[in-house]
C-alpha positions as CSV (number, residue, x, y, z in Angstrom):
1,L,-8.3,-4.0,2.4
2,G,-11.2,-6.2,1.1
3,W,-12.4,-3.5,-1.2
4,S,-9.0,-3.0,-2.7
5,F,-8.7,-6.7,-3.5
6,N,-12.0,-6.4,-5.4
7,E,-10.5,-3.5,-7.4
8,G,-7.5,-5.7,-8.4
9,W,-5.0,-3.7,-6.5
10,N,-3.5,-6.7,-4.7
11,P,-2.1,-5.1,-1.6
12,G,0.0,-6.9,0.9
13,L,-2.0,-8.9,3.4
14,N,-0.7,-6.9,6.4
15,D,-0.1,-3.5,4.7
16,A,-2.9,-1.8,6.8
17,E,-0.9,-2.4,10.1
18,S,2.1,-0.5,8.7
19,F,0.1,2.5,7.5
20,F,-1.9,2.7,10.7
21,A,1.4,2.7,12.6
22,A,2.5,5.7,10.5
23,D,-0.7,7.7,11.2
24,P,-3.6,6.2,13.2
25,Q,-5.9,9.2,12.2
26,G,-5.6,9.3,8.5
27,Y,-8.4,7.1,7.4
28,F,-11.9,8.2,6.2
29,I,-15.0,6.1,5.6
30,G,-18.2,7.5,4.0
31,F,-21.5,6.2,5.3
32,L,-24.9,6.3,3.7
33,N,-27.8,5.4,6.0
34,G,-25.3,3.7,8.3
35,E,-23.7,1.6,5.6
36,P,-20.1,2.2,4.5
37,I,-20.0,3.1,0.8
38,G,-16.5,4.6,0.3
39,C,-13.1,5.1,1.9
40,M,-9.8,6.8,1.5
41,S,-6.5,7.0,3.4
42,A,-4.5,10.2,3.9
43,V,-1.3,9.3,5.8
44,A,0.5,12.2,7.3
45,Y,4.1,11.0,7.7
46,D,5.2,14.3,9.3
47,D,4.2,18.0,9.1
48,N,5.5,18.4,5.6
49,Y,4.5,15.3,3.6
50,G,1.4,13.1,3.3
51,F,0.1,10.5,0.8
52,L,-3.3,9.6,-0.4
53,G,-4.5,6.1,-1.2
54,F,-7.3,3.5,-1.1
55,Y,-9.7,5.9,-2.7
56,I,-12.7,3.6,-3.3
57,V,-16.4,4.1,-3.7
58,R,-18.5,1.0,-4.0
59,E,-19.5,0.6,-7.7
60,E,-23.3,1.1,-7.2
61,Y,-22.7,4.5,-5.5
62,R,-20.2,5.9,-8.0
63,G,-21.1,9.0,-10.0
64,K,-23.4,10.4,-7.3
65,G,-21.0,12.9,-5.6
66,Y,-20.3,10.7,-2.6
67,G,-16.6,10.2,-3.4
68,I,-15.7,13.9,-3.7
69,K,-17.0,14.4,-0.1
70,I,-14.5,11.8,1.2
71,W,-11.8,13.3,-1.0
72,N,-12.3,16.7,0.3
73,E,-12.1,15.5,3.9
74,A,-8.8,13.7,3.2
75,I,-7.3,16.7,1.4
76,S,-8.4,19.0,4.3
77,Y,-6.8,16.6,6.8
78,L,-3.4,16.8,5.1
79,G,-3.6,20.6,4.8
80,D,-0.6,22.5,3.4
81,R,1.7,19.4,3.3
82,I,3.1,18.2,0.0
83,I,0.6,15.5,-0.9
84,G,1.4,12.5,-3.1
85,L,-0.7,9.9,-4.8
86,D,-0.4,7.3,-7.6
87,G,-3.0,8.1,-10.2
88,V,-4.3,5.6,-12.7
89,V,-4.4,6.8,-16.3
90,S,-8.1,7.3,-16.4
91,Q,-8.1,9.6,-13.3
92,Q,-5.0,11.7,-13.9
93,S,-6.9,14.6,-15.6
94,N,-9.3,14.8,-12.6
95,Y,-6.4,14.9,-10.1
96,M,-4.9,17.7,-12.2
97,K,-8.1,19.7,-11.7
98,S,-7.6,19.4,-8.0
99,G,-4.1,20.9,-8.2
100,F,-1.9,17.8,-8.7
101,H,0.9,17.6,-11.2
102,S,2.6,14.5,-12.6
103,D,6.2,13.9,-11.6
104,Y,7.0,10.5,-13.2
105,T,5.3,7.4,-14.4
106,T,5.5,4.0,-12.8
107,C,4.8,0.6,-14.4
108,R,3.9,-2.5,-12.4
109,Y,5.6,-5.6,-13.7
110,T,4.9,-9.2,-12.9
111,W,6.8,-12.5,-13.5
112,K,7.1,-16.1,-12.4
113,N,9.9,-16.7,-10.0
114,R,12.8,-18.8,-11.2
115,K,14.8,-20.6,-8.5
116,I,18.3,-19.3,-8.7
117,E,21.5,-19.8,-6.8
118,L,22.6,-16.6,-5.0
119,K,26.1,-15.9,-6.3
120,E,28.9,-14.2,-4.5
121,D,28.9,-10.5,-5.2
122,S,32.1,-8.9,-6.6
123,Q,31.4,-5.7,-4.6
124,S,31.8,-7.5,-1.3
125,V,28.2,-6.8,-0.3
126,T,26.8,-8.7,2.6
127,L,23.1,-9.4,2.9
128,V,21.6,-9.4,6.4
129,S,18.1,-9.2,7.9
130,F,16.3,-6.0,9.1
131,N,17.0,-6.9,12.8
132,D,20.8,-7.1,12.1
133,V,21.3,-3.4,11.3
134,S,21.0,-0.3,13.3
135,L,17.5,1.1,13.2
136,D,18.7,4.7,13.2
137,E,21.0,4.0,10.2
138,F,18.2,2.2,8.4
139,I,15.9,5.1,8.8
140,E,18.6,7.5,7.7
141,Y,19.2,5.4,4.5
142,D,15.5,5.2,3.8
143,G,15.2,9.0,4.2
144,N,17.5,9.5,1.3
145,M,14.9,8.1,-1.0
146,F,11.6,8.8,0.8
147,P,10.2,12.3,1.4
148,A,9.7,12.0,5.1
149,P,10.9,10.0,8.2
150,R,8.7,6.9,8.8
151,K,10.1,5.0,11.7
152,N,6.9,3.5,12.9
153,F,5.9,2.5,9.4
154,L,9.3,0.8,8.7
155,I,9.3,-1.2,11.9
156,K,6.0,-2.8,10.9
157,W,6.7,-3.0,7.2
158,C,10.1,-4.7,7.5
159,S,9.0,-7.0,10.3
160,N,5.9,-8.3,8.5
161,P,5.4,-12.0,9.4
162,E,4.0,-12.5,5.9
163,G,7.0,-11.0,4.2
164,M,10.7,-10.7,4.2
165,C,13.3,-7.9,4.3
166,R,17.0,-8.1,3.2
167,V,19.5,-5.4,3.8
168,A,22.7,-5.0,1.8
169,T,25.7,-3.7,3.6
170,K,29.3,-3.0,2.6
171,N,31.9,-2.4,5.2
172,N,29.1,-2.3,7.7
173,V,27.4,0.6,5.9
174,I,23.9,0.1,4.4
175,V,23.9,0.3,0.6
176,G,20.4,-1.0,-0.1
177,Y,17.4,-2.9,1.0
178,I,14.4,-4.8,-0.3
179,V,11.0,-5.8,1.1
180,A,8.7,-8.5,-0.3
181,R,5.3,-9.1,1.3
182,K,2.7,-11.7,0.7
183,T,-0.5,-10.8,-1.2
184,N,-3.6,-12.7,-2.3
185,N,-1.7,-13.5,-5.4
186,G,2.0,-14.0,-4.9
187,Y,4.5,-11.5,-3.4
188,K,4.8,-7.7,-4.0
189,I,8.3,-6.2,-3.9
190,G,8.7,-2.7,-2.5
191,P,10.6,-0.7,-1.5
192,L,13.7,-1.7,-3.5
193,F,16.3,1.0,-2.7
194,S,20.0,0.6,-3.5
195,D,23.1,2.5,-4.3
196,N,23.4,1.0,-7.8
197,R,22.0,-1.5,-10.3
198,D,24.2,-4.4,-9.3
199,I,23.1,-4.2,-5.6
200,A,19.5,-4.0,-6.7
201,I,19.8,-7.2,-8.8
202,L,21.5,-8.9,-5.8
203,L,18.7,-8.0,-3.5
204,I,16.1,-9.3,-6.0
205,Q,18.1,-12.5,-6.3
206,A,18.1,-12.8,-2.6
207,I,14.3,-12.7,-2.4
208,S,14.0,-15.0,-5.5
209,S,16.3,-17.6,-3.9
210,I,14.0,-17.9,-0.9
211,L,10.6,-18.2,-2.6
212,P,9.4,-21.3,-4.5
213,E,9.6,-21.5,-8.2
214,Q,6.7,-20.1,-10.2
215,T,5.7,-17.8,-7.3
216,T,4.1,-14.7,-8.9
217,L,6.1,-11.6,-8.2
218,F,5.3,-7.9,-8.7
219,L,7.6,-5.0,-8.9
220,D,6.9,-1.3,-9.6
221,I,9.6,0.4,-11.7
222,P,9.6,4.2,-12.3
223,D,10.3,5.5,-15.7
224,Y,13.4,7.4,-14.6
225,N,15.1,4.2,-13.7
226,N,16.9,2.9,-16.8
227,E,19.2,0.6,-14.9
228,L,16.8,-2.4,-14.8
229,K,15.9,-2.6,-18.5
230,D,18.1,-5.7,-19.0
231,F,16.6,-7.3,-15.9
232,I,13.1,-6.7,-17.4
233,Q,14.1,-8.4,-20.6
234,E,16.1,-11.3,-19.1
235,Y,13.4,-12.3,-16.6
236,E,10.6,-11.6,-19.1
237,L,8.7,-9.2,-16.8
238,Q,5.3,-8.4,-18.1
239,P,3.6,-5.0,-17.6
240,V,0.4,-5.0,-15.6
241,F,-0.7,-1.4,-15.4
242,E,0.7,2.1,-15.3
243,T,0.3,5.0,-12.8
244,A,1.6,8.5,-12.5
245,R,3.2,9.7,-9.2
246,M,1.5,13.0,-8.7
247,Y,2.0,15.8,-6.2
248,K,0.1,18.8,-4.8
249,N,1.6,21.8,-2.9
250,G,5.1,21.2,-4.4
251,T,7.4,18.3,-5.2
252,P,9.5,16.6,-2.5
253,K,13.2,16.3,-2.8
254,I,14.1,12.7,-3.5
255,N,17.4,11.1,-4.5
256,Y,15.9,9.6,-7.7
257,P,19.1,8.1,-9.2
258,Q,19.5,5.7,-6.2
259,N,15.8,4.9,-6.0
260,V,15.8,1.7,-8.0
């Protein structure tokens, strides 16, 4: 994760444990004369879906063909699965040359936390912790918005000692959840899944009410989600950077309208 901090990606402090739990084999490091010079993750969630990330070559070794060797190994590892990645603007054309297509755009926003009082919700939604709900029901709910089952990942991700998870239920049925994990610079929110906009706001408020004022928060919002535009304006969220969610070997079926 140290290299990703240097790239300004600001991952969660314990993110690596969750991805390793999902797939202990999907990590590649390039060595030159015994020295690590590049890396990439290729997490196979199941036989149908995988995701690429942490594609980094140390700056002094870039442009020399080392990175593509790591890339090819990662692509080969995932095989015929649908493969996803988040491509920065400058690299999207290169990913397209490798057979990827853009599905949607995501903008990362940041803002300073405002201490707020969590209000009663008119929809009679109850907020509980991850350990207070059925794991099977939680995995099923997550599967409506994520392309593959990820039980081992979720157990680690939602039980992160440097983070927090809140689950929204209504009549004992899960209607949303949010995870915020600590980074080197504040807290990063994700996932944030909910049945509608009001529940999403309630979940954000739940996290906000726990953290100190002026804590730096980050949230990735896809362009198909128009439900949070008023939240962006009210809380004065500032855009940080933009990526495209790109896929190869097809496009997974995801319930986009609920993925807020």
